[in-house]
Structure formats: C-alpha cells, structure tokens
Residue frames relative to the residue before (quaternion, step in Angstrom):
aa qw qx qy qz dx dy dz
X 1.0000 0.0000 0.0000 0.0000 0.00 0.00 0.00
X 0.3624 0.7118 -0.5587 0.2233 3.48 -0.87 1.09
X 0.6247 -0.5706 0.4010 0.3513 3.51 -1.23 0.21
X 0.3402 -0.7490 0.5438 0.1658 3.51 -1.04 0.98
X 0.3088 0.7779 -0.5219 0.1645 3.64 1.03 0.43
X 0.5940 0.5511 -0.3811 0.4453 3.69 1.05 -0.68
X 0.6994 0.4601 -0.3258 0.4394 3.60 0.94 -0.60
X 0.6398 0.5724 -0.3001 0.4159 3.51 1.16 -0.71
X 0.7924 0.2906 -0.1269 0.5212 3.44 1.12 -0.86
X 0.4081 0.6795 -0.5078 0.3375 3.57 1.14 0.59
X 0.6001 -0.5909 0.4320 0.3226 3.61 -1.16 0.94
X 0.7024 0.4745 -0.2861 0.4467 3.79 0.90 -0.53
X 0.2046 0.8025 -0.5467 0.1237 3.60 0.35 1.09
X 0.4179 -0.6780 0.5364 0.2792 3.72 -1.02 0.48
X 0.2224 0.7543 -0.5856 0.1965 3.57 0.21 1.20
X 0.6300 -0.5607 0.4171 0.3388 3.53 -1.35 0.44
X 0.5116 -0.6341 0.4761 0.3309 3.49 -0.99 0.50
X 0.2296 -0.7950 0.5389 0.1577 3.70 -0.86 0.80
X 0.0114 -0.7670 0.6415 -0.0016 3.47 -0.79 0.95
X 0.4217 -0.7700 0.4580 0.1400 3.40 -0.56 1.38
X 0.8260 0.2291 -0.1315 0.4980 3.72 -0.69 1.06
X 0.5779 0.5966 -0.4036 0.3838 3.64 1.20 0.08
X 0.6160 0.5727 -0.4152 0.3467 3.75 0.95 -0.26
X 0.3869 -0.6877 0.5571 0.2590 3.61 -0.95 0.63
X 0.1602 -0.8298 0.5345 0.0031 3.54 -0.55 1.28
X 0.3387 0.7589 -0.5114 0.2187 3.72 1.12 0.24
X 0.6469 0.5233 -0.3326 0.4439 3.56 0.88 -0.90
X 0.6869 0.5158 -0.2852 0.4252 3.51 0.90 -1.08
X 0.6302 0.5302 -0.3088 0.4758 3.61 1.18 -0.76
X 0.6758 0.5203 -0.2964 0.4298 3.54 1.10 -0.69
X 0.6323 0.5450 -0.2554 0.4878 3.39 1.31 -0.73
X 0.6566 0.5293 -0.2739 0.4623 3.41 1.11 -0.81
X 0.6555 0.5350 -0.2493 0.4712 3.45 1.04 -1.04
X 0.6305 0.4965 -0.3028 0.5141 3.64 1.24 -0.79
X 0.6272 0.5271 -0.3279 0.4704 3.57 1.02 -0.73
X 0.6592 0.4859 -0.2814 0.5001 3.72 0.87 -0.87
X 0.6306 0.5181 -0.3142 0.4850 3.66 0.96 -0.82
X 0.6864 0.4426 -0.2791 0.5050 3.72 0.80 -0.81
X 0.6877 0.4689 -0.3157 0.4557 3.61 0.79 -0.70
X 0.6148 0.5405 -0.3016 0.4888 3.59 1.21 -0.55
X 0.6699 0.4569 -0.2758 0.5161 3.55 0.88 -1.04
X 0.6411 0.5314 -0.3459 0.4324 3.69 0.85 -0.79
X 0.6764 0.5081 -0.2967 0.4431 3.53 0.96 -1.05
X 0.6058 0.5641 -0.3257 0.4568 3.66 1.17 -0.77
X 0.6451 0.4975 -0.3203 0.4835 3.47 0.91 -1.17
X 0.6808 0.4786 -0.3588 0.4229 3.74 0.60 -0.89
X 0.6545 0.4932 -0.3191 0.4760 3.65 0.94 -0.87
X 0.6878 0.4449 -0.3559 0.4498 3.67 0.84 -0.71
X 0.6146 0.5109 -0.3693 0.4742 3.68 1.11 -0.56
X 0.6717 0.4768 -0.3671 0.4321 3.55 0.80 -0.49
X 0.6262 0.5374 -0.3416 0.4500 3.50 1.08 -0.65
X 0.6464 0.5442 -0.3133 0.4335 3.44 1.10 -0.83
X 0.6066 0.5152 -0.3178 0.5154 3.54 1.17 -0.87
X 0.6549 0.5059 -0.3676 0.4242 3.74 0.70 -0.76
X 0.6841 0.5309 -0.2775 0.4161 3.47 1.10 -1.05
X 0.7303 0.3655 -0.2030 0.5402 3.67 1.15 -0.74
X 0.4641 -0.7206 0.4090 0.3132 3.63 1.30 0.49
X 0.1577 0.7984 -0.5519 0.1819 3.57 1.01 1.05
C-alpha cells in the first residue's frame, strides 16, 4: 500500500504522439454550425413569443 505519485509525475509516460493540424474537423464544424443555427432560431422564437404576449396584454 503506497502512493503512486512517483508513477504519475514521471517523465516517461506512455502518451499518444501529437501532430498539429492532422485532425479532420469537418464533422465538428457541421455540428457547431447546427448548434449555432438552433440557438439563433430558438432565441428569435422566444423574442417573437414575448412580443406577441406584450401585444395581446398577456
């Protein structure tokens, strides 16, 4: 029974090699654009609903 801090902070970790700019981000960009579109449409719908309620003295 002991602490594993020596293993956690050692300089010889088995990590993946990082290569900058090699990832395909097209799917990420599509999902992000869809998210922004839905947030924008939802905000507009809420604002229009509030204006409608204001007009009919809701």
